[in-house]
C-alpha positions in Angstrom: 17.0 -5.8 3.8 15.6 -3.1 5.9 11.7 -3.0 5.8 9.9 0.3 6.4 6.0 0.5 7.1 4.2 3.5 5.8 0.7 4.8 6.2 -1.3 7.6 4.7 0.1 10.2 7.1 3.8 9.4 6.2 3.7 8.7 2.5 5.3 11.4 0.4 5.1 11.9 -3.4 8.2 9.8 -4.2 6.4 6.9 -2.2 3.2 7.3 -4.6 5.6 7.4 -7.6 7.1 4.1 -6.5 3.8 2.4 -5.9 2.4 3.7 -9.5 5.7 2.4 -11.0 5.6 -1.1 -9.4 1.9 -1.5 -10.0 1.4 0.5 -13.3 -2.0 -1.0 -14.1 -2.8 -0.7 -10.5 -3.6 -3.4 -7.8 -6.4 -5.5 -6.3 -6.7 -7.8 -3.1 -4.4 -10.2 -4.7 -1.5 -7.9 -4.5 -2.2 -7.2 -0.7 -0.2 -9.2 2.0 -0.6 -9.3 5.6 2.3 -8.8 8.1 2.9 -8.6 11.8 3.6 -5.1 12.9 6.0 -4.2 15.8 3.0 -3.9 18.0 2.1 -7.6 17.3 -1.0 -6.8 15.2 -1.7 -8.0 11.6 -2.0 -5.2 8.9 -2.8 -5.2 5.3 0.2 -3.9 3.1 1.2 -3.5 -0.5 4.9 -4.4 -0.9 7.3 -2.3 -2.9 10.8 -3.3 -3.2 13.8 -0.9 -4.0 17.5 -1.2 -3.9 17.8 0.4 -0.3 14.7 -1.1 1.4 11.2 -2.8 1.1 8.4 -0.3 1.7 5.2 -1.9 3.2 2.3 0.4 2.5 -0.5 -0.1 4.9 -3.7 -0.2 2.9 -6.6 1.3 4.3 -9.5 3.6 3.3 -7.4 6.7 3.8 -4.4 5.3 1.8 -6.6 4.3 -1.1 -8.3 7.7 -1.2 -4.7 9.3 -1.2 -3.6 6.9 -4.0 -6.8 7.6 -6.0 -6.4 11.5 -5.7 -2.7 11.3 -6.7 -2.9 8.8 -9.6 -6.1 9.9 -11.1 -7.9 7.9 -13.8 -4.8 6.1 -15.0 -4.6 3.9 -12.0 -6.8 1.0 -11.3 -7.7 -0.1 -7.6 -9.4 -3.3 -7.7 -12.1 -4.4 -5.2 -10.3 -4.2 -1.9 -12.9 -2.8 0.5 -13.0 -6.4 2.1 -9.3 -6.3 2.7 -9.0 -3.1 4.8 -12.4 -4.0 6.6 -11.3 -7.5 7.6 -10.4 -8.0 11.1 -7.9 -10.7 12.6 
């Protein structure tokens, strides 16, 4: 299955809808996985599978802010600050 990595600059409304649909109660550090990107660096991602592909949404401060603005009060983003601040 095709895997697509997205960050806050390339994410669109339908991607944010997918995240909210897949994680209706929100997400926390236990939902974040580490993957090796094409440049050989580990990144932290939230995985969302569709029929066509698997989206890997890079989780960093900018993505969290974008999700927070889009979803408002109905979506809980747990304590993940240590996730996007942690270095490999």
